[in-house]
TORLUM-602070 format. One record per residue (C-alpha): residue number from 0; x, y, z; residue in three letters. Coordinates in steps of 0.001 Angstrom, whole numbers, plus 524288, in hexadecimal, padded with zeros to 5 digits. Each point is the difference from the previous one (the first is absolute). Layout:
N
   seq      c1      c2      c3   type
   NUM       X       Y       Z    ALA
...
// end
This chain:
172
   seq      c1      c2      c3   type
     0   ABC21   2D896   74EC5    MET
     1   80243   7F1A7   800AF    ASP
     2   80822   7F6D7   7F78E    PRO
     3   7F85B   7F639   7F89B    ILE
     4   8024C   7F13A   80164    PRO
     5   80800   7F85A   7F638    ASP
     6   7F99A   7F5BD   7F7D7    HIS
     7   80AAB   7F625   7FFCB    ILE
     8   801B3   7F1BF   8014C    GLN
     9   80A11   7F5CE   7FCC8    GLU
    10   80096   7FA9A   7F297    ASN
    11   7FB26   80C16   7F8EB    LEU
    12   801F9   8015C   7F14F    ASP
    13   7FFD9   80EB3   80130    LEU
    14   80286   80991   80A0B    LEU
    15   7FD77   80E33   7FC95    PHE
    16   807E2   80A11   807CF    VAL
    17   7FBC3   80E2C   80003    GLY
    18   805E9   80C28   80613    TYR
    19   7F6B9   8013D   80B81    ASN
    20   7F0F6   80114   80244    PRO
    21   7F911   80C67   7FBBD    SER
    22   7F7D4   8071F   80A25    LEU
    23   7F3EE   7FAA9   7F944    ARG
    24   80545   7F1D3   80107    SER
    25   802AE   80257   80E1C    SER
    26   7F274   804F6   8029B    LYS
    27   7F90A   7F4DA   7F989    VAL
    28   80A4F   7F59D   80319    GLY
    29   80215   7FB6C   7F248    HIS
    30   80BEA   8001D   7F68F    HIS
    31   7FF29   808E5   7F466    TYR
    32   7F37D   80672   80406    ALA
    33   80264   80DEB   7FB93    ASN
    34   7F5A3   8022D   7F4E9    PRO
    35   80B09   80664   7F7CC    ASN
    36   80813   7F3E5   800B0    ASN
    37   7FFEB   7F75A   7F417    ARG
    38   804E3   7F391   805BD    PHE
    39   7F3B4   7F7DA   7FE6B    TRP
    40   7FD45   804DF   7F2A6    THR
    41   80E06   7FC15   7FC11    ILE
    42   7FEAB   7F2D5   805F2    LEU
    43   7F403   7FD35   7F85B    TYR
    44   80438   80637   7F2D9    ARG
    45   80CF4   7F85C   800D8    SER
    46   7F94A   7F2F4   80216    GLY
    47   80522   7FDC7   80D98    LEU
    48   7F234   7FF7C   804A7    THR
    49   7F395   7FB7A   7F903    PRO
    50   7F818   80BCF   803FE    ARG
    51   8024D   80D05   805C0    LYS
    52   80043   7FE29   80EF1    TYR
    53   7FD23   80B0B   809B4    GLN
    54   809D4   80323   80B11    SER
    55   7F76D   7F9D3   809F8    GLU
    56   800C3   7F2E6   7F8E9    GLU
    57   80F16   80037   80086    GLY
    58   80119   7F4E3   80902    ASP
    59   7F904   7F749   7F639    GLN
    60   80BEB   800E2   7F7A7    LEU
    61   806E5   7F65A   8091C    LEU
    62   7F7BA   7F5E5   7F8E9    GLU
    63   807E5   8035C   7F3EE    TYR
    64   80CAD   7FF3A   80796    GLY
    65   80169   80F05   800A6    TYR
    66   80399   80701   80C39    GLY
    67   80253   80E51   80413    PHE
    68   8093B   8071F   808A4    THR
    69   807C1   80D31   7FFC5    ASN
    70   80D46   80464   802B1    ILE
    71   7FBA3   80964   809F0    VAL
    72   7F3EE   7FE07   808E5    ALA
    73   7FD26   80E2B   80371    ARG
    74   7F4D2   805E2   7F7FA    PRO
    75   8033F   80D2B   7F9C9    THR
    76   7F93C   80945   7F650    ARG
    77   80B16   7FDBE   7F62B    THR
    78   80C21   7F774   7FEF3    ALA
    79   80896   80C0C   80175    ALA
    80   7FCE3   80132   80DE4    GLU
    81   806DA   7F341   80322    ILE
    82   80C80   8028D   807C1    THR
    83   80D80   7F92B   7FC9A    LYS
    84   7FF4C   7F9DE   80DA7    GLU
    85   7F284   7FA46   7FD02    GLU
    86   80591   7FA51   7F2B9    TYR
    87   80BFA   7FAAA   8074B    ARG
    88   7F7FB   7F98F   80A13    GLU
    89   7F639   7FB4D   7F605    GLY
    90   809F9   7FA0C   7F736    ARG
    91   80513   7F6F1   80A7C    GLU
    92   7F1DC   7FC41   803C6    ILE
    93   7FC8C   7FDF3   7F204    LEU
    94   80C45   7F704   7FD4B    ARG
    95   7FD4E   7F7E5   80BAE    LYS
    96   7F1C2   7FE6D   7FBF4    LYS
    97   80390   7FBB7   7F216    ILE
    98   80A15   7F6F6   8052F    ALA
    99   7F654   7F9DD   8090B    ARG
   100   7F496   7FE4D   7F6A0    TYR
   101   807E4   7FD99   7F386    LEU
   102   7F5CC   8044E   7F5CD    PRO
   103   8041D   7FBCA   7F263    LYS
   104   7FEE4   80E06   7FA89    VAL
   105   800DB   80D26   80712    VAL
   106   7FA04   80B19   7F852    CYS
   107   804B1   80D3B   8049D    PHE
   108   7F494   80963   7FCD8    VAL
   109   80963   80B5B   7FD3D    GLY
   110   80DE8   80171   7FB9E    LYS
   111   8039B   807D4   80C3E    ASP
   112   7FA62   7F4C9   80889    VAL
   113   809D7   7F738   7F996    TYR
   114   80ADB   80958   80127    GLN
   115   7FD64   8025F   80E53    GLU
   116   7FEBE   7F124   802B0    TYR
   117   80C11   7FC51   7F7CD    SER
   118   8090B   80B73   80277    GLY
   119   80286   8004C   7F188    ARG
   120   80005   80D3B   7F8EA    ARG
   121   7FB4D   7FA64   7F2D5    LYS
   122   7F4CE   7F6D3   7FD54    ALA
   123   7F908   7FCC6   7F290    ASP
   124   7F1F0   7FC10   7FEE0    TRP
   125   7FE33   7F115   800C0    GLY
   126   80815   7F511   80600    VAL
   127   80CA1   80466   80712    GLN
   128   80CEE   7F965   7FCC0    ALA
   129   80319   7FCFA   80E01    GLU
   130   7F70A   7FDF1   80B3C    SER
   131   8024E   80450   80D96    VAL
   132   7F998   7F4A5   805E6    VAL
   133   80504   7F2E5   7F9D5    LYS
   134   7F61E   7F7D7   7F869    ASN
   135   7F5EE   80AF9   7FE9E    VAL
   136   7FDB2   80764   7F2DF    ILE
   137   7FF30   80EA3   8014E    GLU
   138   7F831   8072A   7F646    PHE
   139   7FE99   80E90   7FFAF    VAL
   140   7F3F3   80673   7FAB5    ALA
   141   7FAF4   80E55   7FFC1    PRO
   142   7F8B7   804CA   80B68    SER
   143   7F163   7FFBB   7FE09    SER
   144   7FD6C   80D5E   8062E    SER
   145   7F864   809E2   7F87E    GLY
   146   80B77   808FF   800E5    LEU
   147   808E9   7F77E   7F71A    VAL
   148   8012F   806CC   7F308    ARG
   149   800FD   7F394   7F7DB    MET
   150   7F463   7FCDB   7F733    LYS
   151   7F74B   7F53F   80574    LEU
   152   8020C   7F7C6   7F488    GLU
   153   80E9F   80035   80187    ASP
   154   7FEE0   7FC99   80EF0    VAL
   155   7F6CE   7F497   7FC3C    VAL
   156   809C7   7FAF2   7F62C    ALA
   157   80A71   7FEB1   80AE5    ILE
   158   7F684   7F8DC   8086E    TYR
   159   7FC94   7F6F9   7F488    ARG
   160   80E7D   7FC32   7FFCF    GLU
   161   7FDF5   7FCB5   80EA5    LEU
   162   7F44B   7F778   7FC7C    LYS
   163   808C0   7F8FC   7F5EE    GLU
   164   80AB1   7FE01   809DF    LEU
   165   7F676   7FAC1   809D8    LEU
   166   7FA1A   7F696   7F622    ASP
   167   80DB3   7FB0B   7FCD9    GLN
   168   803C9   7FE87   80E54    VAL
   169   7F39F   7F85A   802BB    LYS
   170   80258   7F68B   7F4B5    ASP
   171   80E17   7FD85   80473    ASP
// end
């Protein structure tokens, strides 16, 4: 299975960072393409997008200043298949990518994604007190995977906080 391309450019308002592509995403070449993944529903219900986009429309979110990447490029059935070595290598690549493109906000789609990236053992939902890359706001949100045990409404509420943060950052 092939990695899927990043949707990234300079001056992004928001960069979403996932674990890695699902097998379905790899097959069709689009981020968050697994039908059990709630990502596109969460974006819409939180107000981050004006309508519910489909995975094949993901590149259109660059128009809103939103980009996509992953900490690990190799597609897997589940994130549990990612090796420590892949996380170590992915962490370095991701740090360089964020430092190069300097998005205003980086949203880690999953607490473990952030912990692997930052090397920190603990992370709360929302804005992190100290950023790994200077001048970038780091925001931790729940994974959008259908395997997540949180109620959808609770996940959406955290992404609404991200929307409020983004509105505030854009106004500054």
